[in-house]
Backbone bond lengths (Angstrom), bond angles and torsions (degrees), N, CA, C in turn:
res aa  C-N    CA-C-N  psi(-1)  N-CA   C-N-CA  omega(-1)  CA-C   N-CA-C  phi
1 M - - - 1.412 - - 1.534 109.53 -
2 D 1.344 114.33 -30.64 1.450 116.26 -178.05 1.583 116.74 -59.77
3 P 1.374 117.04 -38.73 1.493 114.90 173.75 1.498 114.07 -58.84
4 L 1.257 117.28 -41.06 1.547 123.42 177.42 1.559 106.92 -60.60
5 H 1.327 118.14 -47.05 1.410 123.26 179.30 1.580 110.43 -58.96
6 Q 1.282 116.48 -43.06 1.499 116.18 178.28 1.480 111.74 -69.25
7 A 1.321 118.56 -35.24 1.487 118.43 177.20 1.526 112.27 -67.04
8 L 1.281 116.81 -37.71 1.513 121.06 177.04 1.549 110.98 -65.05
9 E 1.315 113.82 -38.55 1.489 118.39 176.22 1.482 111.61 -61.60
10 R 1.340 116.65 -43.20 1.522 117.69 178.31 1.504 110.57 -68.83
11 D 1.321 116.52 -39.18 1.549 117.24 -179.76 1.558 110.29 -66.74
12 F 1.318 116.38 -42.07 1.462 119.39 179.58 1.512 109.37 -62.42
13 A 1.311 119.57 -45.60 1.386 124.27 -179.88 1.589 112.29 -57.51
14 L 1.377 113.44 -41.48 1.488 118.50 178.35 1.540 107.85 -66.30
15 V 1.320 119.12 -51.04 1.445 119.38 -179.13 1.485 111.91 -58.74
16 A 1.313 115.67 -45.37 1.568 119.11 178.83 1.545 110.85 -55.92
17 Y 1.408 114.59 -41.81 1.460 118.00 -179.46 1.546 108.67 -65.85
18 L 1.283 118.58 -40.09 1.456 122.57 -179.31 1.535 111.07 -62.56
19 L 1.396 114.42 -43.52 1.432 117.94 177.91 1.508 112.80 -64.09
20 R 1.286 119.87 -31.97 1.462 122.83 176.57 1.474 116.51 -73.98
21 H 1.412 113.43 -37.89 1.517 118.87 -165.86 1.524 115.05 -114.36
22 A 1.291 118.53 -13.38 1.487 117.23 -175.50 1.507 109.83 -76.43
23 A 1.273 117.35 127.83 1.489 120.79 -178.60 1.501 110.66 -76.35
24 G 1.325 114.86 134.81 1.443 122.95 179.22 1.529 113.31 84.67
25 I 1.268 122.02 0.31 1.502 122.50 -177.70 1.582 103.90 -101.83
26 E 1.232 112.71 116.15 1.449 119.46 176.39 1.498 109.35 -125.48
27 L 1.349 115.36 127.47 1.457 121.14 177.29 1.560 104.41 -116.92
28 D 1.314 115.68 147.41 1.431 121.30 -179.26 1.604 106.79 -52.18
29 P 1.286 120.07 121.08 1.532 119.95 -179.04 1.495 114.93 -56.44
30 L 1.254 120.78 -36.54 1.456 122.35 179.42 1.474 110.41 -68.09
31 E 1.372 117.70 -43.13 1.461 119.83 177.68 1.429 114.18 -67.01
32 R 1.347 118.07 -36.97 1.466 121.28 178.87 1.580 110.21 -69.08
33 H 1.319 118.03 -37.94 1.486 118.93 -179.69 1.591 110.54 -71.41
34 M 1.313 112.86 -38.21 1.471 115.52 178.88 1.492 113.58 -65.08
35 L 1.311 113.58 -41.53 1.424 121.11 179.63 1.595 114.16 -64.89
36 T 1.374 108.99 -40.63 1.445 118.84 179.38 1.579 107.92 -67.32
37 A 1.322 114.94 -47.14 1.527 117.85 177.20 1.545 113.46 -60.33
38 D 1.365 115.12 -36.97 1.447 117.18 176.72 1.554 109.47 -66.12
39 Y 1.288 118.36 -43.87 1.504 120.06 -179.38 1.458 106.74 -59.36
40 R 1.285 121.05 -49.99 1.482 125.16 -175.13 1.553 113.11 -62.61
41 L 1.384 113.99 -36.50 1.492 118.26 177.35 1.540 109.09 -71.23
42 M 1.283 119.95 -38.15 1.508 123.20 174.27 1.526 111.14 -67.15
43 R 1.344 119.47 -34.92 1.395 121.26 177.25 1.561 109.01 -65.01
44 L 1.307 119.44 -42.34 1.461 123.42 177.72 1.544 107.07 -63.79
45 W 1.363 116.69 -47.99 1.476 119.82 -177.64 1.509 112.16 -57.68
46 Y 1.452 113.64 -40.29 1.425 116.32 176.83 1.484 114.21 -62.37
47 R 1.243 117.99 -41.45 1.489 122.03 179.87 1.531 111.36 -65.32
48 V 1.322 114.45 -36.50 1.518 119.56 179.03 1.507 112.53 -72.20
49 T 1.290 119.23 -35.36 1.475 123.61 -169.76 1.548 112.55 -103.16
50 R 1.346 122.66 -9.29 1.389 119.57 -163.47 1.625 109.73 -68.04
51 S 1.264 121.26 -34.67 1.475 124.03 178.04 1.488 113.44 -77.54
52 A 1.309 116.82 -51.63 1.483 119.49 -171.71 1.572 113.16 -85.48
53 F 1.341 116.41 -31.41 1.437 119.57 -172.98 1.577 109.93 -132.70
54 P 1.295 117.11 70.91 1.478 120.34 -177.78 1.486 117.40 -50.16
55 A 1.323 116.84 -35.25 1.526 120.79 -175.89 1.505 104.68 -71.05
56 R 1.331 123.20 -42.66 1.490 121.83 176.45 1.443 112.95 -65.70
57 A 1.330 119.15 -38.70 1.439 122.07 175.49 1.506 112.30 -63.56
58 E 1.288 117.65 -37.91 1.567 120.12 171.92 1.518 111.61 -62.66
59 S 1.319 116.82 -38.68 1.471 118.97 177.33 1.474 111.15 -63.83
60 A 1.324 117.85 -42.62 1.464 122.48 175.79 1.532 109.10 -56.02
61 L 1.327 117.38 -48.50 1.493 120.09 178.25 1.538 113.07 -55.28
62 R 1.322 113.98 -42.89 1.436 118.71 -179.64 1.472 111.54 -61.03
63 E 1.361 115.11 -40.86 1.475 120.87 -177.55 1.559 107.54 -68.60
64 M 1.235 117.22 -41.71 1.496 125.07 179.28 1.592 106.82 -59.94
65 A 1.299 116.96 -48.06 1.508 121.71 179.46 1.525 108.42 -63.05
66 S 1.316 118.79 -38.59 1.491 119.10 178.93 1.543 109.51 -64.14
67 V 1.322 117.31 -42.16 1.510 119.78 -178.33 1.575 106.06 -62.33
68 V 1.406 117.63 -48.08 1.399 115.82 -177.28 1.463 113.81 -62.22
69 G 1.351 114.92 -38.15 1.512 120.81 178.40 1.567 111.45 -63.61
70 L 1.377 114.46 -44.41 1.476 115.51 176.76 1.457 111.93 -64.28
71 L 1.306 123.79 -43.22 1.445 122.62 179.76 1.559 110.63 -64.97
72 T 1.292 115.57 -38.99 1.506 117.22 173.48 1.451 114.11 -62.27
73 H 1.318 117.38 -40.80 1.465 119.45 173.05 1.508 114.12 -57.98
74 R 1.320 113.71 -48.28 1.519 120.22 -179.28 1.587 104.98 -60.84
75 L 1.212 123.00 -47.33 1.512 124.08 -178.42 1.574 107.97 -57.85
76 S 1.354 117.46 -46.75 1.352 120.16 178.94 1.566 116.51 -60.63
77 Q 1.315 111.95 -38.71 1.424 118.42 177.30 1.588 109.50 -64.72
78 Q 1.289 118.11 -44.30 1.377 124.37 176.45 1.529 116.24 -60.88
79 S 1.312 112.60 -44.58 1.444 117.14 178.02 1.524 116.88 -66.56
80 V 1.320 116.18 -28.60 1.485 122.06 178.19 1.563 105.20 -77.38
81 A 1.300 121.63 -34.27 1.476 122.68 -178.79 1.372 110.77 -79.45
């Protein structure tokens, strides 16, 4: 699961960079903050559970992937508009 976690970390860092620096891309600040907080909470949960509770760690990775996917979708909608 660690390689997937590392890939998600890279993807999230890239999406976060684009949200901060891409001209003309605006996401609702509340939505962005909530999704970012959710991602960071699941990151912590993954680190806590990965050794003792692999199923819960896997669930945290799925949630992290969902957040990255949703942010990416929002970015693509904004870039088309």
